[in-house]
C-alpha positions as semicolon CSV with decimal commas, in nm:
position;residue;x (nm);y (nm);z (nm)
1;X;27,083;19,587;16,090
2;X;26,816;19,823;15,962
3;X;26,697;19,794;15,602
4;X;26,655;20,129;15,427
5;X;26,370;20,127;15,178
6;X;26,332;20,382;14,903
7;X;25,997;20,546;14,863
8;X;25,804;20,517;14,539
9;X;25,881;20,874;14,430
10;X;26,252;20,811;14,484
11;X;26,237;20,516;14,244
12;X;26,055;20,737;13,994
13;X;26,313;21,015;14,026
14;X;26,592;20,761;13,976
15;X;26,427;20,624;13,662
16;X;26,378;20,976;13,526
17;X;26,746;21,057;13,585
18;X;26,852;20,738;13,406
19;X;26,616;20,813;13,115
20;X;26,752;21,167;13,078
21;X;27,109;21,036;13,088
22;X;27,030;20,784;12,812
23;X;26,871;21,055;12,596
24;X;27,168;21,290;12,644
25;X;27,410;21,009;12,558
26;X;27,208;20,924;12,245
27;X;27,218;21,288;12,131
28;X;27,594;21,306;12,185
29;X;27,648;20,979;11,995
30;X;27,421;21,093;11,710
31;X;27,616;21,417;11,675
32;X;27,945;21,226;11,674
33;X;27,818;20,991;11,403
34;X;27,693;21,287;11,200
35;X;28,029;21,460;11,232
36;X;28,214;21,145;11,128
37;X;27,983;21,103;10,829
38;X;28,045;21,461;10,723
39;X;28,421;21,407;10,751
40;X;28,398;21,091;10,539
41;X;28,184;21,272;10,280
42;X;28,430;21,561;10,265
43;X;28,722;21,321;10,226
44;X;28,550;21,131;9,947
45;X;28,468;21,454;9,763
46;X;28,832;21,564;9,786
47;X;28,945;21,221;9,664
48;X;28,701;21,242;9,374
49;X;28,831;21,586;9,280
50;X;29,190;21,463;9,299
51;X;29,115;21,170;9,066
52;X;28,956;21,387;8,796
């Protein structure tokens, strides 16, 4: 059975792809958290107005 070895640049490309995927996921999660925070803020403002 022949062992297939990856070349150094292939490892580097793989690491770059993983890094980009992590960054994209972090941006998506940050936007989701920001949107949720805005929804909570809006809800609290409406609740405050209703209680006045």
